[in-house]
PDB file of N, CA, C and O in Angstrom:
ATOM      1  N   MET A   1     -30.618 -12.502  41.107  1.00  0.00           N
ATOM      2  CA  MET A   1     -29.802 -13.205  40.150  1.00  0.00           C
ATOM      3  C   MET A   1     -29.010 -12.265  39.251  1.00  0.00           C
ATOM      4  O   MET A   1     -28.038 -12.688  38.625  1.00  0.00           O
ATOM      5  N   GLN A   2     -29.391 -11.046  39.176  1.00  0.00           N
ATOM      6  CA  GLN A   2     -28.647 -10.095  38.352  1.00  0.00           C
ATOM      7  C   GLN A   2     -27.204  -9.966  38.834  1.00  0.00           C
ATOM      8  O   GLN A   2     -26.282  -9.806  38.035  1.00  0.00           O
ATOM      9  N   VAL A   3     -27.027 -10.037  40.125  1.00  0.00           N
ATOM     10  CA  VAL A   3     -25.676  -9.922  40.684  1.00  0.00           C
ATOM     11  C   VAL A   3     -24.824 -11.095  40.218  1.00  0.00           C
ATOM     12  O   VAL A   3     -23.659 -10.919  39.860  1.00  0.00           O
ATOM     13  N   GLY A   4     -25.398 -12.278  40.223  1.00  0.00           N
ATOM     14  CA  GLY A   4     -24.671 -13.465  39.780  1.00  0.00           C
ATOM     15  C   GLY A   4     -24.223 -13.344  38.337  1.00  0.00           C
ATOM     16  O   GLY A   4     -23.095 -13.700  37.993  1.00  0.00           O
ATOM     17  N   HIS A   5     -25.115 -12.838  37.492  1.00  0.00           N
ATOM     18  CA  HIS A   5     -24.754 -12.651  36.090  1.00  0.00           C
ATOM     19  C   HIS A   5     -23.635 -11.624  35.951  1.00  0.00           C
ATOM     20  O   HIS A   5     -22.717 -11.796  35.150  1.00  0.00           O
ATOM     21  N   ALA A   6     -23.721 -10.576  36.725  1.00  0.00           N
ATOM     22  CA  ALA A   6     -22.704  -9.525  36.665  1.00  0.00           C
ATOM     23  C   ALA A   6     -21.347 -10.061  37.115  1.00  0.00           C
ATOM     24  O   ALA A   6     -20.325  -9.784  36.487  1.00  0.00           O
ATOM     25  N   VAL A   7     -21.340 -10.823  38.195  1.00  0.00           N
ATOM     26  CA  VAL A   7     -20.086 -11.379  38.704  1.00  0.00           C
ATOM     27  C   VAL A   7     -19.501 -12.367  37.700  1.00  0.00           C
ATOM     28  O   VAL A   7     -18.296 -12.354  37.446  1.00  0.00           O
ATOM     29  N   ALA A   8     -20.337 -13.214  37.136  1.00  0.00           N
ATOM     30  CA  ALA A   8     -19.862 -14.209  36.175  1.00  0.00           C
ATOM     31  C   ALA A   8     -19.277 -13.528  34.942  1.00  0.00           C
ATOM     32  O   ALA A   8     -18.233 -13.942  34.438  1.00  0.00           O
ATOM     33  N   GLN A   9     -19.930 -12.511  34.469  1.00  0.00           N
ATOM     34  CA  GLN A   9     -19.429 -11.792  33.301  1.00  0.00           C
ATOM     35  C   GLN A   9     -18.110 -11.111  33.619  1.00  0.00           C
ATOM     36  O   GLN A   9     -17.186 -11.126  32.806  1.00  0.00           O
ATOM     37  N   HIS A  10     -18.021 -10.516  34.797  1.00  0.00           N
ATOM     38  CA  HIS A  10     -16.792  -9.836  35.211  1.00  0.00           C
ATOM     39  C   HIS A  10     -15.643 -10.837  35.275  1.00  0.00           C
ATOM     40  O   HIS A  10     -14.540 -10.542  34.813  1.00  0.00           O
ATOM     41  N   ALA A  11     -15.885 -12.003  35.835  1.00  0.00           N
ATOM     42  CA  ALA A  11     -14.842 -13.025  35.944  1.00  0.00           C
ATOM     43  C   ALA A  11     -14.403 -13.477  34.552  1.00  0.00           C
ATOM     44  O   ALA A  11     -13.209 -13.637  34.300  1.00  0.00           O
ATOM     45  N   ALA A  12     -15.351 -13.680  33.660  1.00  0.00           N
ATOM     46  CA  ALA A  12     -15.013 -14.112  32.298  1.00  0.00           C
ATOM     47  C   ALA A  12     -14.191 -13.048  31.579  1.00  0.00           C
ATOM     48  O   ALA A  12     -13.252 -13.374  30.853  1.00  0.00           O
ATOM     49  N   GLU A  13     -14.533 -11.796  31.775  1.00  0.00           N
ATOM     50  CA  GLU A  13     -13.767 -10.711  31.147  1.00  0.00           C
ATOM     51  C   GLU A  13     -12.341 -10.680  31.674  1.00  0.00           C
ATOM     52  O   GLU A  13     -11.395 -10.496  30.909  1.00  0.00           O
ATOM     53  N   ASN A  14     -12.187 -10.862  32.985  1.00  0.00           N
ATOM     54  CA  ASN A  14     -10.840 -10.866  33.575  1.00  0.00           C
ATOM     55  C   ASN A  14      -9.999 -12.014  33.042  1.00  0.00           C
ATOM     56  O   ASN A  14      -8.815 -11.844  32.754  1.00  0.00           O
ATOM     57  N   ILE A  15     -10.614 -13.183  32.913  1.00  0.00           N
ATOM     58  CA  ILE A  15      -9.896 -14.343  32.389  1.00  0.00           C
ATOM     59  C   ILE A  15      -9.476 -14.082  30.945  1.00  0.00           C
ATOM     60  O   ILE A  15      -8.346 -14.383  30.559  1.00  0.00           O
ATOM     61  N   THR A  16     -10.377 -13.528  30.158  1.00  0.00           N
ATOM     62  CA  THR A  16     -10.076 -13.223  28.758  1.00  0.00           C
ATOM     63  C   THR A  16      -8.944 -12.215  28.650  1.00  0.00           C
ATOM     64  O   THR A  16      -8.049 -12.372  27.819  1.00  0.00           O
ATOM     65  N   LYS A  17      -8.976 -11.181  29.483  1.00  0.00           N
ATOM     66  CA  LYS A  17      -7.906 -10.181  29.470  1.00  0.00           C
ATOM     67  C   LYS A  17      -6.576 -10.817  29.857  1.00  0.00           C
ATOM     68  O   LYS A  17      -5.545 -10.548  29.239  1.00  0.00           O
ATOM     69  N   TYR A  18      -6.607 -11.666  30.886  1.00  0.00           N
ATOM     70  CA  TYR A  18      -5.383 -12.325  31.349  1.00  0.00           C
ATOM     71  C   TYR A  18      -4.793 -13.202  30.245  1.00  0.00           C
ATOM     72  O   TYR A  18      -3.593 -13.152  29.978  1.00  0.00           O
ATOM     73  N   LEU A  19      -5.644 -14.004  29.610  1.00  0.00           N
ATOM     74  CA  LEU A  19      -5.157 -14.889  28.554  1.00  0.00           C
ATOM     75  C   LEU A  19      -4.615 -14.087  27.377  1.00  0.00           C
ATOM     76  O   LEU A  19      -3.624 -14.472  26.757  1.00  0.00           O
ATOM     77  N   GLY A  20      -5.268 -12.980  27.076  1.00  0.00           N
ATOM     78  CA  GLY A  20      -4.787 -12.115  25.996  1.00  0.00           C
ATOM     79  C   GLY A  20      -3.408 -11.556  26.302  1.00  0.00           C
ATOM     80  O   GLY A  20      -2.541 -11.500  25.429  1.00  0.00           O
ATOM     81  N   LYS A  21      -3.210 -11.141  27.555  1.00  0.00           N
ATOM     82  CA  LYS A  21      -1.890 -10.623  27.961  1.00  0.00           C
ATOM     83  C   LYS A  21      -0.834 -11.710  27.883  1.00  0.00           C
ATOM     84  O   LYS A  21       0.281 -11.462  27.424  1.00  0.00           O
ATOM     85  N   GLU A  22      -1.176 -12.922  28.330  1.00  0.00           N
ATOM     86  CA  GLU A  22      -0.224 -14.027  28.292  1.00  0.00           C
ATOM     87  C   GLU A  22       0.168 -14.342  26.851  1.00  0.00           C
ATOM     88  O   GLU A  22       1.339 -14.593  26.565  1.00  0.00           O
ATOM     89  N   MET A  23      -0.801 -14.329  25.950  1.00  0.00           N
ATOM     90  CA  MET A  23      -0.506 -14.601  24.538  1.00  0.00           C
ATOM     91  C   MET A  23       0.380 -13.502  23.953  1.00  0.00           C
ATOM     92  O   MET A  23       1.280 -13.777  23.160  1.00  0.00           O
ATOM     93  N   GLU A  24       0.119 -12.258  24.350  1.00  0.00           N
ATOM     94  CA  GLU A  24       0.927 -11.140  23.871  1.00  0.00           C
ATOM     95  C   GLU A  24       2.376 -11.275  24.342  1.00  0.00           C
ATOM     96  O   GLU A  24       3.310 -11.042  23.575  1.00  0.00           O
ATOM     97  N   VAL A  25       2.549 -11.647  25.593  1.00  0.00           N
ATOM     98  CA  VAL A  25       3.894 -11.830  26.152  1.00  0.00           C
ATOM     99  C   VAL A  25       4.601 -12.989  25.456  1.00  0.00           C
ATOM    100  O   VAL A  25       5.783 -12.886  25.130  1.00  0.00           O
ATOM    101  N   ASP A  26       3.893 -14.084  25.227  1.00  0.00           N
ATOM    102  CA  ASP A  26       4.491 -15.226  24.531  1.00  0.00           C
ATOM    103  C   ASP A  26       4.921 -14.830  23.119  1.00  0.00           C
ATOM    104  O   ASP A  26       6.009 -15.194  22.675  1.00  0.00           O
ATOM    105  N   TYR A  27       4.081 -14.097  22.428  1.00  0.00           N
ATOM    106  CA  TYR A  27       4.387 -13.653  21.065  1.00  0.00           C
ATOM    107  C   TYR A  27       5.629 -12.750  21.070  1.00  0.00           C
ATOM    108  O   TYR A  27       6.511 -12.892  20.223  1.00  0.00           O
ATOM    109  N   THR A  28       5.685 -11.836  22.017  1.00  0.00           N
ATOM    110  CA  THR A  28       6.845 -10.945  22.130  1.00  0.00           C
ATOM    111  C   THR A  28       8.108 -11.756  22.403  1.00  0.00           C
ATOM    112  O   THR A  28       9.167 -11.472  21.844  1.00  0.00           O
ATOM    113  N   GLY A  29       7.995 -12.755  23.255  1.00  0.00           N
ATOM    114  CA  GLY A  29       9.133 -13.623  23.539  1.00  0.00           C
ATOM    115  C   GLY A  29       9.635 -14.331  22.291  1.00  0.00           C
ATOM    116  O   GLY A  29      10.842 -14.444  22.077  1.00  0.00           O
ATOM    117  N   LEU A  30       8.708 -14.807  21.467  1.00  0.00           N
ATOM    118  CA  LEU A  30       9.102 -15.470  20.222  1.00  0.00           C
ATOM    119  C   LEU A  30       9.788 -14.497  19.276  1.00  0.00           C
ATOM    120  O   LEU A  30      10.750 -14.861  18.600  1.00  0.00           O
ATOM    121  N   LEU A  31       9.300 -13.266  19.224  1.00  0.00           N
ATOM    122  CA  LEU A  31       9.948 -12.253  18.386  1.00  0.00           C
ATOM    123  C   LEU A  31      11.373 -11.976  18.868  1.00  0.00           C
ATOM    124  O   LEU A  31      12.294 -11.839  18.063  1.00  0.00           O
ATOM    125  N   LEU A  32      11.544 -11.897  20.185  1.00  0.00           N
ATOM    126  CA  LEU A  32      12.875 -11.659  20.742  1.00  0.00           C
ATOM    127  C   LEU A  32      13.817 -12.826  20.466  1.00  0.00           C
ATOM    128  O   LEU A  32      14.990 -12.623  20.150  1.00  0.00           O
ATOM    129  N   ILE A  33      13.304 -14.039  20.587  1.00  0.00           N
ATOM    130  CA  ILE A  33      14.111 -15.227  20.296  1.00  0.00           C
ATOM    131  C   ILE A  33      14.584 -15.179  18.846  1.00  0.00           C
ATOM    132  O   ILE A  33      15.758 -15.413  18.558  1.00  0.00           O
ATOM    133  N   ALA A  34      13.658 -14.874  17.936  1.00  0.00           N
ATOM    134  CA  ALA A  34      13.998 -14.821  16.513  1.00  0.00           C
ATOM    135  C   ALA A  34      14.989 -13.698  16.225  1.00  0.00           C
ATOM    136  O   ALA A  34      15.923 -13.877  15.443  1.00  0.00           O
ATOM    137  N   SER A  35      14.789 -12.542  16.855  1.00  0.00           N
ATOM    138  CA  SER A  35      15.696 -11.414  16.595  1.00  0.00           C
ATOM    139  C   SER A  35      17.097 -11.666  17.157  1.00  0.00           C
ATOM    140  O   SER A  35      18.067 -11.045  16.722  1.00  0.00           O
ATOM    141  N   ALA A  36      17.195 -12.582  18.125  1.00  0.00           N
ATOM    142  CA  ALA A  36      18.500 -12.935  18.681  1.00  0.00           C
ATOM    143  C   ALA A  36      19.197 -14.002  17.833  1.00  0.00           C
ATOM    144  O   ALA A  36      20.313 -14.423  18.140  1.00  0.00           O
ATOM    145  N   GLY A  37      18.522 -14.432  16.760  1.00  0.00           N
ATOM    146  CA  GLY A  37      19.134 -15.393  15.856  1.00  0.00           C
ATOM    147  C   GLY A  37      18.804 -16.844  16.145  1.00  0.00           C
ATOM    148  O   GLY A  37      19.373 -17.742  15.525  1.00  0.00           O
ATOM    149  N   TYR A  38      17.890 -17.089  17.081  1.00  0.00           N
ATOM    150  CA  TYR A  38      17.506 -18.460  17.399  1.00  0.00           C
ATOM    151  C   TYR A  38      16.218 -18.816  16.665  1.00  0.00           C
ATOM    152  O   TYR A  38      15.435 -17.935  16.306  1.00  0.00           O
ATOM    153  N   ASP A  39      16.006 -20.092  16.448  1.00  0.00           N
ATOM    154  CA  ASP A  39      14.803 -20.570  15.780  1.00  0.00           C
ATOM    155  C   ASP A  39      13.666 -20.631  16.798  1.00  0.00           C
ATOM    156  O   ASP A  39      13.722 -21.436  17.728  1.00  0.00           O
ATOM    157  N   PRO A  40      12.635 -19.795  16.642  1.00  0.00           N
ATOM    158  CA  PRO A  40      11.544 -19.779  17.618  1.00  0.00           C
ATOM    159  C   PRO A  40      10.755 -21.085  17.680  1.00  0.00           C
ATOM    160  O   PRO A  40       9.999 -21.313  18.625  1.00  0.00           O
ATOM    161  N   ARG A  41      10.931 -21.942  16.671  1.00  0.00           N
ATOM    162  CA  ARG A  41      10.239 -23.239  16.717  1.00  0.00           C
ATOM    163  C   ARG A  41      10.803 -24.135  17.813  1.00  0.00           C
ATOM    164  O   ARG A  41      10.188 -25.137  18.179  1.00  0.00           O
ATOM    165  N   ASN A  42      11.964 -23.776  18.331  1.00  0.00           N
ATOM    166  CA  ASN A  42      12.570 -24.543  19.426  1.00  0.00           C
ATOM    167  C   ASN A  42      12.158 -24.037  20.804  1.00  0.00           C
ATOM    168  O   ASN A  42      12.603 -24.581  21.815  1.00  0.00           O
ATOM    169  N   ALA A  43      11.335 -23.029  20.860  1.00  0.00           N
ATOM    170  CA  ALA A  43      10.964 -22.413  22.142  1.00  0.00           C
ATOM    171  C   ALA A  43      10.324 -23.415  23.089  1.00  0.00           C
ATOM    172  O   ALA A  43      10.620 -23.402  24.284  1.00  0.00           O
ATOM    173  N   GLN A  44       9.463 -24.275  22.589  1.00  0.00           N
ATOM    174  CA  GLN A  44       8.796 -25.238  23.466  1.00  0.00           C
ATOM    175  C   GLN A  44       9.802 -26.191  24.097  1.00  0.00           C
ATOM    176  O   GLN A  44       9.725 -26.472  25.293  1.00  0.00           O
ATOM    177  N   THR A  45      10.734 -26.685  23.309  1.00  0.00           N
ATOM    178  CA  THR A  45      11.761 -27.593  23.832  1.00  0.00           C
ATOM    179  C   THR A  45      12.609 -26.899  24.887  1.00  0.00           C
ATOM    180  O   THR A  45      12.922 -27.481  25.926  1.00  0.00           O
ATOM    181  N   ILE A  46      12.976 -25.660  24.616  1.00  0.00           N
ATOM    182  CA  ILE A  46      13.782 -24.897  25.576  1.00  0.00           C
ATOM    183  C   ILE A  46      13.013 -24.710  26.878  1.00  0.00           C
ATOM    184  O   ILE A  46      13.563 -24.912  27.961  1.00  0.00           O
ATOM    185  N   CYS A  47      11.751 -24.328  26.774  1.00  0.00           N
ATOM    186  CA  CYS A  47      10.941 -24.119  27.982  1.00  0.00           C
ATOM    187  C   CYS A  47      10.780 -25.412  28.768  1.00  0.00           C
ATOM    188  O   CYS A  47      10.800 -25.397  29.999  1.00  0.00           O
ATOM    189  N   GLU A  48      10.622 -26.520  28.075  1.00  0.00           N
ATOM    190  CA  GLU A  48      10.497 -27.801  28.761  1.00  0.00           C
ATOM    191  C   GLU A  48      11.784 -28.132  29.512  1.00  0.00           C
ATOM    192  O   GLU A  48      11.739 -28.617  30.643  1.00  0.00           O
ATOM    193  N   LYS A  49      12.925 -27.871  28.885  1.00  0.00           N
ATOM    194  CA  LYS A  49      14.210 -28.139  29.546  1.00  0.00           C
ATOM    195  C   LYS A  49      14.402 -27.219  30.746  1.00  0.00           C
ATOM    196  O   LYS A  49      14.877 -27.647  31.798  1.00  0.00           O
ATOM    197  N   LEU A  50      14.028 -25.955  30.581  1.00  0.00           N
ATOM    198  CA  LEU A  50      14.162 -25.020  31.700  1.00  0.00           C
ATOM    199  C   LEU A  50      13.228 -25.400  32.841  1.00  0.00           C
ATOM    200  O   LEU A  50      13.548 -25.180  34.009  1.00  0.00           O
ATOM    201  N   GLY A  51      12.082 -25.967  32.506  1.00  0.00           N
ATOM    202  CA  GLY A  51      11.123 -26.390  33.526  1.00  0.00           C
ATOM    203  C   GLY A  51      11.644 -27.531  34.377  1.00  0.00           C
ATOM    204  O   GLY A  51      11.137 -27.775  35.472  1.00  0.00           O
ATOM    205  N   LYS A  52      12.655 -28.233  33.882  1.00  0.00           N
ATOM    206  CA  LYS A  52      13.229 -29.359  34.614  1.00  0.00           C
ATOM    207  C   LYS A  52      14.368 -28.929  35.530  1.00  0.00           C
ATOM    208  O   LYS A  52      14.982 -29.763  36.194  1.00  0.00           O
ATOM    209  N   ILE A  53      14.652 -27.633  35.566  1.00  0.00           N
ATOM    210  CA  ILE A  53      15.710 -27.134  36.447  1.00  0.00           C
ATOM    211  C   ILE A  53      15.258 -27.293  37.894  1.00  0.00           C
ATOM    212  O   ILE A  53      14.142 -26.920  38.255  1.00  0.00           O
ATOM    213  N   SER A  54      16.115 -27.837  38.691  1.00  0.00           N
ATOM    214  CA  SER A  54      15.818 -28.076  40.103  1.00  0.00           C
ATOM    215  C   SER A  54      15.491 -26.765  40.821  1.00  0.00           C
ATOM    216  O   SER A  54      16.077 -25.722  40.530  1.00  0.00           O
ATOM    217  N   SER A  55      14.561 -26.834  41.748  1.00  0.00           N
ATOM    218  CA  SER A  55      14.214 -25.643  42.529  1.00  0.00           C
ATOM    219  C   SER A  55      15.385 -25.202  43.399  1.00  0.00           C
ATOM    220  O   SER A  55      15.391 -24.082  43.910  1.00  0.00           O
ATOM    221  N   GLU A  56      16.367 -26.068  43.568  1.00  0.00           N
ATOM    222  CA  GLU A  56      17.567 -25.741  44.343  1.00  0.00           C
ATOM    223  C   GLU A  56      18.576 -24.939  43.523  1.00  0.00           C
ATOM    224  O   GLU A  56      19.488 -24.327  44.079  1.00  0.00           O
ATOM    225  N   SER A  57      18.412 -24.942  42.211  1.00  0.00           N
ATOM    226  CA  SER A  57      19.354 -24.264  41.329  1.00  0.00           C
ATOM    227  C   SER A  57      19.202 -22.750  41.433  1.00  0.00           C
ATOM    228  O   SER A  57      18.082 -22.252  41.545  1.00  0.00           O
ATOM    229  N   PRO A  58      20.317 -22.007  41.398  1.00  0.00           N
ATOM    230  CA  PRO A  58      20.231 -20.543  41.400  1.00  0.00           C
ATOM    231  C   PRO A  58      19.455 -20.024  40.188  1.00  0.00           C
ATOM    232  O   PRO A  58      18.872 -18.941  40.242  1.00  0.00           O
ATOM    233  N   LEU A  59      19.446 -20.791  39.100  1.00  0.00           N
ATOM    234  CA  LEU A  59      18.695 -20.380  37.911  1.00  0.00           C
ATOM    235  C   LEU A  59      17.192 -20.417  38.143  1.00  0.00           C
ATOM    236  O   LEU A  59      16.441 -19.705  37.477  1.00  0.00           O
ATOM    237  N   SER A  60      16.755 -21.237  39.074  1.00  0.00           N
ATOM    238  CA  SER A  60      15.327 -21.386  39.330  1.00  0.00           C
ATOM    239  C   SER A  60      14.661 -20.050  39.657  1.00  0.00           C
ATOM    240  O   SER A  60      13.624 -19.721  39.081  1.00  0.00           O
ATOM    241  N   ASP A  61      15.241 -19.282  40.569  1.00  0.00           N
ATOM    242  CA  ASP A  61      14.680 -17.982  40.939  1.00  0.00           C
ATOM    243  C   ASP A  61      14.753 -16.999  39.772  1.00  0.00           C
ATOM    244  O   ASP A  61      13.830 -16.216  39.547  1.00  0.00           O
ATOM    245  N   TYR A  62      15.848 -17.051  39.044  1.00  0.00           N
ATOM    246  CA  TYR A  62      16.050 -16.125  37.930  1.00  0.00           C
ATOM    247  C   TYR A  62      15.031 -16.350  36.824  1.00  0.00           C
ATOM    248  O   TYR A  62      14.534 -15.397  36.224  1.00  0.00           O
ATOM    249  N   LEU A  63      14.725 -17.608  36.559  1.00  0.00           N
ATOM    250  CA  LEU A  63      13.834 -17.938  35.453  1.00  0.00           C
ATOM    251  C   LEU A  63      12.359 -17.920  35.826  1.00  0.00           C
ATOM    252  O   LEU A  63      11.498 -18.009  34.951  1.00  0.00           O
ATOM    253  N   CYS A  64      12.066 -17.809  37.083  1.00  0.00           N
ATOM    254  CA  CYS A  64      10.682 -17.847  37.535  1.00  0.00           C
ATOM    255  C   CYS A  64       9.958 -16.564  37.160  1.00  0.00           C
ATOM    256  O   CYS A  64      10.421 -15.465  37.466  1.00  0.00           O
ATOM    257  N   THR A  65       8.802 -16.715  36.488  1.00  0.00           N
ATOM    258  CA  THR A  65       8.030 -15.523  36.117  1.00  0.00           C
ATOM    259  C   THR A  65       7.075 -15.106  37.219  1.00  0.00           C
ATOM    260  O   THR A  65       6.580 -13.979  37.231  1.00  0.00           O
ATOM    261  N   HIS A  66       6.817 -16.023  38.148  1.00  0.00           N
ATOM    262  CA  HIS A  66       5.940 -15.732  39.271  1.00  0.00           C
ATOM    263  C   HIS A  66       6.613 -16.196  40.546  1.00  0.00           C
ATOM    264  O   HIS A  66       6.227 -17.215  41.119  1.00  0.00           O
ATOM    265  N   PRO A  67       7.642 -15.438  41.006  1.00  0.00           N
ATOM    266  CA  PRO A  67       8.396 -15.884  42.180  1.00  0.00           C
ATOM    267  C   PRO A  67       7.541 -15.933  43.443  1.00  0.00           C
ATOM    268  O   PRO A  67       6.562 -15.202  43.589  1.00  0.00           O
ATOM    269  N   SER A  68       7.939 -16.804  44.333  1.00  0.00           N
ATOM    270  CA  SER A  68       7.222 -16.931  45.602  1.00  0.00           C
ATOM    271  C   SER A  68       7.555 -15.726  46.478  1.00  0.00           C
ATOM    272  O   SER A  68       8.530 -15.017  46.230  1.00  0.00           O
ATOM    273  N   GLY A  69       6.754 -15.508  47.480  1.00  0.00           N
ATOM    274  CA  GLY A  69       6.997 -14.416  48.404  1.00  0.00           C
ATOM    275  C   GLY A  69       8.167 -14.690  49.344  1.00  0.00           C
ATOM    276  O   GLY A  69       8.634 -13.790  50.041  1.00  0.00           O
ATOM    277  N   LYS A  70       8.633 -15.924  49.360  1.00  0.00           N
ATOM    278  CA  LYS A  70       9.720 -16.321  50.265  1.00  0.00           C
ATOM    279  C   LYS A  70      11.053 -15.703  49.863  1.00  0.00           C
ATOM    280  O   LYS A  70      11.904 -15.449  50.715  1.00  0.00           O
ATOM    281  N   LYS A  71      11.238 -15.458  48.553  1.00  0.00           N
ATOM    282  CA  LYS A  71      12.547 -14.972  48.095  1.00  0.00           C
ATOM    283  C   LYS A  71      12.389 -13.647  47.383  1.00  0.00           C
ATOM    284  O   LYS A  71      13.375 -13.073  46.922  1.00  0.00           O
TER     285      LYS A  71
END
């Protein structure tokens, strides 16, 4: 059972590190939005609108943070 505990702890650490990185990137994005003169409180609305962009749109590939292996 020691192996199970070790694996579970390792997985939890990886998830925590990943979430920490994602939060850091989001925070940096908000700083960039603000420094560009935009209100960072609108970031959620902007992201929601961008999320509605059709996968057929040329913007879809450009805005994708995790592109598929196909393109």
